[in-house]
C-alpha positions in Angstrom: 11.5 -15.8 -242.3 13.4 -14.5 -245.3 12.0 -12.8 -248.4 12.1 -14.3 -251.8 14.8 -13.4 -254.4 13.6 -10.6 -256.8 16.6 -10.4 -259.1 20.2 -11.7 -259.5 23.2 -9.7 -260.6 26.5 -11.3 -261.7 29.6 -9.3 -262.8 33.0 -10.8 -264.0 32.0 -14.3 -262.8 33.3 -17.1 -265.1 31.8 -16.3 -268.5 29.5 -13.5 -267.3 30.8 -10.0 -267.9 27.7 -8.3 -266.5 24.4 -10.1 -266.3 21.1 -9.4 -264.5 18.3 -12.0 -264.2 14.8 -11.0 -263.0 13.2 -14.0 -261.2 9.5 -15.0 -261.1 7.5 -14.0 -258.0 6.7 -16.5 -255.3 4.7 -19.5 -256.8 6.2 -18.9 -260.2 8.9 -20.8 -262.1 12.0 -19.2 -263.7 13.5 -21.2 -266.6 16.9 -20.3 -268.1 17.7 -21.7 -271.5 20.6 -21.4 -273.9 23.3 -23.3 -275.7 26.1 -25.2 -273.9 28.8 -23.1 -272.2 26.6 -20.1 -272.3 26.7 -19.6 -268.5 23.5 -21.3 -267.3 25.3 -23.4 -264.6 27.5 -20.4 -263.8 24.4 -18.6 -262.4 23.8 -21.5 -260.0 27.5 -21.5 -259.0 27.2 -17.7 -258.4 24.3 -18.3 -256.0 26.3 -21.1 -254.3 29.2 -18.6 -253.8 26.7 -16.0 -252.3 24.8 -18.4 -250.1 27.5 -20.9 -249.0 30.8 -19.1 -249.7 32.0 -22.0 -252.0 34.1 -22.6 -253.9 37.1 -21.0 -252.1 39.9 -19.2 -254.0 39.6 -16.8 -257.0 39.6 -19.2 -260.0 36.0 -18.2 -260.9 37.0 -14.6 -261.6 36.6 -13.7 -265.3 39.9 -13.8 -267.2 41.4 -10.3 -267.4 39.4 -9.0 -264.5 40.4 -8.3 -260.9 37.1 -8.8 -258.9 34.0 -10.9 -259.2 30.6 -9.6 -257.8 27.4 -11.6 -257.1 24.4 -9.8 -255.7 20.7 -10.5 -255.1 17.8 -8.2 -254.4 15.1 -9.6 -252.1 11.4 -8.8 -252.2 11.6 -6.6 -249.2 14.2 -4.4 -250.9 17.3 -5.8 -249.1 20.4 -6.2 -251.2 23.1 -8.7 -250.5 26.4 -8.7 -252.4 29.4 -11.0 -252.4 32.7 -9.3 -253.6 35.9 -11.4 -254.2 39.4 -10.6 -255.5 42.9 -11.6 -254.5 43.0 -8.8 -251.9 39.3 -8.4 -251.1 36.9 -10.9 -249.5 33.7 -9.4 -248.2 29.9 -9.3 -248.0 27.9 -6.2 -248.3 24.3 -5.8 -247.0 22.1 -2.8 -247.7 18.6 -2.6 -246.0 16.0 0.0 -247.0 16.6 3.2 -245.0 19.8 2.0 -243.3 23.5 2.5 -243.9 25.4 -0.3 -245.8 26.9 -3.0 -243.6 30.3 -4.4 -244.7 31.5 -7.8 -243.4 35.1 -9.0 -243.7 37.4 -11.4 -241.9 34.9 -14.3 -241.8 37.2 -16.9 -243.3 35.5 -20.0 -245.0 32.2 -19.5 -243.2 29.1 -17.4 -244.1 28.4 -14.5 -241.6 25.3 -14.8 -239.5 24.0 -11.5 -240.8 24.0 -12.9 -244.4 22.2 -16.1 -243.3 19.6 -14.0 -241.5 19.1 -11.7 -244.5 18.8 -14.5 -247.1 17.3 -17.3 -245.0 19.7 -19.8 -246.6 22.2 -21.9 -244.7 23.8 -25.3 -244.5 21.7 -28.0 -242.8 23.5 -30.2 -240.2 22.3 -33.8 -240.0 24.5 -35.7 -237.6 28.1 -35.1 -238.8 26.9 -34.1 -242.3 26.6 -30.5 -243.7 24.1 -30.5 -246.6 23.2 -27.7 -249.0 19.6 -28.5 -249.5 18.6 -25.2 -251.2 20.7 -25.6 -254.4 21.5 -28.5 -256.7 23.8 -28.3 -259.8 23.2 -30.0 -263.2 25.1 -33.3 -262.6 24.3 -33.6 -258.9 22.6 -37.0 -258.0 19.0 -36.9 -256.6 18.6 -36.1 -252.9 19.7 -39.0 -250.8 21.1 -40.8 -253.9 23.8 -43.5 -253.7 26.5 -41.2 -255.1 26.2 -38.4 -252.7 25.1 -40.0 -249.4 26.0 -43.4 -247.9 23.5 -45.9 -246.6 23.9 -45.2 -242.9 23.9 -41.5 -243.6 20.6 -41.9 -245.5 19.1 -43.9 -242.7 20.2 -41.2 -240.2 18.7 -38.5 -242.4 15.4 -40.4 -242.9 15.3 -41.1 -239.1 15.8 -37.4 -238.4 13.1 -36.4 -240.9 10.7 -39.1 -239.6 11.4 -38.3 -235.9 12.6 -41.9 -235.0 16.1 -40.7 -234.5 15.1 -38.8 -231.4 13.5 -42.0 -230.0 16.7 -44.1 -230.6 18.8 -41.3 -229.2 16.5 -41.1 -226.1 16.7 -44.9 -225.6 20.5 -44.8 -225.8 20.6 -41.8 -223.5 18.3 -43.6 -221.0 20.5 -46.7 -221.0 23.6 -44.6 -220.4 21.8 -42.7 -217.6 20.7 -46.0 -215.9 24.2 -47.3 -216.1 25.6 -44.1 -214.7 23.0 -44.0 -212.0 24.0 -47.6 -210.9 27.6 -46.6 -210.8 26.7 -43.4 -208.8 24.6 -45.5 -206.3 27.6 -47.9 -205.7 29.9 -44.9 -205.3 27.6 -43.1 -203.0 27.1 -46.2 -200.7 30.9 -46.5 -200.5 31.2 -42.9 -199.7 28.4 -43.2 -197.0 30.3 -46.0 -195.3 33.5 -44.0 -195.4 31.7 -41.0 -193.9 30.2 -43.1 -191.1 33.7 -44.3 -190.3 35.0 -40.7 -190.3 32.0 -39.5 -188.2 32.8 -42.1 -185.6 36.3 -40.6 -185.4 34.7 -37.3 -184.2 32.7 -38.7 -181.2 34.8 -36.5 -178.9 33.2 -33.3 -180.4 30.4 -32.8 -177.8 32.9 -32.7 -175.0 35.1 -30.4 -177.1 32.0 -28.2 -177.6 31.5 -27.8 -173.9 35.2 -26.9 -173.5 34.8 -24.3 -176.4 31.8 -22.8 -174.6 33.8 -22.4 -171.4 36.7 -20.9 -173.4 34.3 -18.5 -175.1 33.1 -17.3 -171.7 36.7 -16.9 -170.6 37.5 -15.1 -173.9 34.6 -12.7 -173.2 36.0 -12.0 -169.8 39.4 -11.4 -171.3 38.0 -9.0 -173.9 36.2 -7.0 -171.3 39.5 -6.8 -169.3 41.2 -5.7 -172.5 38.6 -3.0 -173.0 39.1 -1.7 -169.5 42.9 -1.8 -170.0 42.5 0.2 -173.2 40.3 2.7 -171.3 42.9 2.9 -168.5 45.7 3.4 -171.1 43.7 6.3 -172.7 43.2 7.8 -169.3 46.9 7.4 -168.5 47.8 9.1 -171.8 45.4 11.9 -171.0 46.9 12.3 -167.5 50.4 12.4 -169.0 49.3 15.1 -171.4 47.7 17.1 -168.6 50.9 16.8 -166.6 52.9 18.0 -169.6 50.6 21.0 -170.0 50.8 21.7 -166.3 54.7 21.7 -166.5 54.5 24.0 -169.5 52.1 26.3 -167.7 54.4 26.4 -164.6 57.3 27.2 -166.9 55.3 30.1 -168.5 54.3 31.4 -165.1 58.0 31.3 -164.0 58.9 33.2 -167.2 56.3 35.9 -166.5 56.8 36.3 -162.7 58.3 39.8 -163.4 55.3 40.9 -165.4 54.7 44.1 -163.4 58.3 45.2 -163.9 57.8 44.5 -167.6 54.7 46.6 -167.6 56.6 49.4 -166.0 59.3 49.0 -168.6 56.6 49.1 -171.3 55.1 52.3 -169.9 58.6 53.8 -169.7 59.3 52.7 -173.3 56.1 54.3 -174.5 57.1 57.6 -172.9 60.5 57.3 -174.5 58.7 56.6 -177.8 56.6 59.7 -177.4 59.8 61.7 -176.6 61.5 60.1 -179.6 58.6 61.2 -181.9 59.0 64.7 -180.5 62.8 64.5 -181.1 62.1 63.3 -184.7 59.7 66.2 -185.3 62.4 68.6 -183.8 64.9 67.0 -186.1 62.7 67.6 -189.1 62.2 71.2 -188.1 66.0 71.6 -187.5 66.7 70.2 -191.0 64.2 72.7 -192.5 65.8 75.5 -190.4 69.2 74.3 -191.6 68.1 74.5 -195.2 66.7 78.0 -194.6 69.9 79.0 -192.8 72.0 78.1 -195.8 69.6 80.1 -198.0 69.8 83.2 -195.8 73.6 82.8 -195.5 73.8 83.1 -199.2 71.6 86.1 -199.1 73.8 87.7 -196.3 76.8 87.0 -198.4 75.2 88.8 -201.2 74.3 91.8 -198.9 77.7 92.1 -197.1 78.1 95.6 -198.5 74.8 96.8 -197.2 76.1 100.1 -195.6 77.6 101.0 -198.9 74.3 100.3 -200.5 72.6 102.6 -197.9 74.9 105.4 -198.9 74.2 104.7 -202.5 70.5 104.8 -201.7 70.9 108.3 -200.1 72.8 109.5 -203.1 70.1 108.0 -205.3 67.4 109.9 -203.4 69.2 113.2 -203.9 69.8 112.2 -207.5 66.1 111.5 -207.9 65.2 115.1 -207.3 67.7 116.1 -209.9 66.2 113.4 -212.1 62.8 115.1 -211.9 64.3 118.4 -212.9 66.1 116.6 -215.8 62.9 114.9 -216.8 61.2 118.3 -217.2 64.3 119.4 -219.1 64.0 116.2 -221.2 60.4 117.1 -222.0 61.6 120.5 -223.0 64.3 118.9 -225.1 61.7 116.6 -226.7 59.6 119.6 -227.5 62.5 121.3 -229.3 63.5 118.1 -231.1 61.3 119.0 -234.1 63.5 122.0 -234.7 66.7 120.0 -234.4 67.5 120.3 -238.1 67.0 124.0 -237.9 69.1 124.3 -234.7 71.8 122.1 -236.3 71.8 124.4 -239.4 72.0 127.4 -237.1 74.8 125.7 -235.0 76.8 124.9 -238.1 76.3 128.4 -239.1 77.5 129.6 -235.7 80.0 126.9 -235.0 82.7 129.3 -234.1 80.7 130.8 -231.2 82.0 129.7 -227.8 78.7 130.0 -226.0 77.0 127.7 -228.4 79.6 125.0 -227.9 79.4 125.2 -224.1 75.6 125.0 -224.2 75.7 121.8 -226.4 78.2 120.2 -223.9 75.9 121.0 -221.0 72.9 119.4 -222.8 74.9 116.2 -223.6 76.1 115.9 -220.0 72.6 116.3 -218.6 71.3 113.5 -220.9 74.1 111.2 -219.7 73.3 111.9 -216.0 69.6 111.3 -216.7 70.4 107.7 -217.9 72.6 107.1 -214.8 69.9 108.3 -212.4 67.3 106.1 -214.1 69.4 103.0 -213.5 70.1 104.1 -209.9 66.4 104.4 -209.2 65.8 100.8 -210.3 68.7 99.6 -208.1 67.3 101.6 -205.2 63.9 99.9 -205.4 65.5 96.4 -205.5 67.9 97.2 -202.6 65.0 98.4 -200.5 63.1 95.1 -200.9 66.2 93.0 -200.2 67.1 95.1 -197.1 63.6 94.5 -195.6 64.0 90.7 -196.3 67.4 90.7 -194.6 66.1 92.4 -191.5 63.3 89.8 -191.2 65.8 86.9 -191.5 68.0 88.5 -188.8 64.9 88.6 -186.5 64.1 84.9 -187.2 67.6 83.9 -186.3 67.8 85.8 -183.0 67.6 82.6 -180.8 69.9 80.5 -183.1 72.4 79.6 -180.3 69.8 77.8 -178.1 68.4 75.9 -181.1 71.9 74.6 -181.9 72.1 72.8 -178.6 68.7 71.2 -179.0 69.5 70.1 -182.5 72.8 68.5 -181.4 70.9 66.4 -178.8 68.2 65.5 -181.3 70.9 64.4 -183.8 72.5 62.1 -181.2 69.2 60.5 -180.3 68.2 60.1 -184.0 71.6 58.4 -184.7 71.0 55.9 -181.8 67.4 55.3 -183.0 68.6 54.6 -186.5 71.2 52.1 -185.3 68.6 50.3 -183.1 66.2 50.1 -186.0 68.9 48.7 -188.4 69.8 46.1 -185.8 66.2 45.1 -185.3 65.7 44.8 -189.1 68.9 42.7 -189.4 67.7 40.4 -186.6 64.3 39.9 -188.2 65.9 39.0 -191.6 68.3 36.5 -189.9 65.3 34.8 -188.2 63.4 34.6 -191.4 66.4 33.3 -193.3 67.0 30.6 -190.6 63.3 29.5 -190.7 63.4 29.3 -194.5 66.6 27.3 -194.4 65.1 24.8 -191.9 62.0 24.4 -194.0 64.1 23.9 -197.2 66.3 21.3 -195.4 63.2 19.4 -194.2 61.7 19.4 -197.7 64.9 18.3 -199.4 65.4 15.5 -196.7 61.8 14.2 -197.4 62.4 14.4 -201.2 65.7 12.5 -200.9 64.0 9.8 -198.8 61.2 9.5 -201.3 63.6 9.3 -204.2 65.6 6.5 -202.4 62.5 4.5 -201.7 61.3 4.9 -205.3 64.7 4.0 -206.6 64.7 0.8 -204.4 61.2 -0.1 -205.5 62.2 0.4 -209.2 65.2 -1.8 -208.8 63.1 -4.5 -207.0 60.6 -4.4 -209.9 63.2 -4.6 -212.7 65.4 -7.1 -210.9 68.5 -6.1 -212.8 71.0 -3.3 -212.5 70.3 -0.7 -215.2 74.1 0.0 -215.5 75.8 -3.5 -215.6 72.7 -5.7 -216.2 73.5 -8.0 -213.3 70.9 -9.4 -210.9 70.0 -7.2 -207.9 70.2 -8.5 -204.4 67.0 -7.4 -202.4 68.9 -7.3 -199.1 71.5 -4.9 -200.6 68.6 -2.7 -202.0 67.1 -2.5 -198.4 70.5 -1.4 -197.1 70.7 1.3 -199.7 67.1 2.5 -199.1 
């Protein structure tokens, strides 16, 4: 049930630029008066456009305007608007508390949402579509001679009075009785045909007995097939066991010399222990070799050791003289304060021979003091180096025996290094071969997949992608 219209709004429709009409509430009467061509009938045409989407086209748009709008507000607050221009053809529905609904693409009909909102729609009576809610100024009275023909009026009156349903039911009953008679004749004919066909199948009971016997035989055959499948499974298991037995015998044949291999492993472990000892000797030898080079350089530096010993003895004797000179130096330092006076006295007595000789002796004593001081320092360093050299000579007392051991260790180490290099090379070659085999398998599978995919693609397309000719499926199978 729809709500009554509360107000009508018309914009740019025929003579109306923008008009709003407040209608009387339900039970009231709204009267619109005015001079001729003032737009009274245009309001009815606007409602016809809103309710029935007629007339079609855009001739009713006000001159100089682009779009005409007709809208009504119902008593429940719902607003329905019809908007029409050369490029726009739509309805707009706005219900209280809901988002606007825009309807487009409905053609010459009125959307169901608009009919439900307004409660106004065309009434269908037989083949007639009647707009019973609106009537314009020059329209004839309802069911008048000008608008509805005589048979149409009779049909409408019969529909309104309810007699049309009785006539329709009578016609439908006659039609159903005729069809029932025709169906009865057809069914009797079909029954006779079916009886003739059934008589053709009188042999079916005997055939059923044969089928039962065949089903029994089929059951026996299936049981025999199941036993055969079980025997095949047992045969396959037996073949697998025989294969495993052959493999086990082969493994036992390969390991018949296991005790000899164990003896070889024990021997190899002993050799490995000796090899570790040789490696440790080699490390010690390398350290000794480095020490030997160091002490060789030291010995080269101390090749003149006897001369140094003589120098040391001379330095010892010179040290006693140094002590005497040190006391003289102290005396000389004590008399340094009177140097100016002595110099004045010496200048005064420069021609005295004894004074000159005394000065020369003092100068020579000072020079010897400096030499003895440097010799003392060298003596201390030479003593330390001599003790170090003696210790090195003691450490290298058994050098000849060590040379033989080191030579043997070097030979064994060289053989071990060669074996380790060969083992590493063999391992790398095995890994490279396995990687190459895996890569070859992967590339072979990828090539086969690519060929199958290419063949499937050609079969799907049906044409050669290069020349565009039809593809022969047999040739594609040969390529794949």
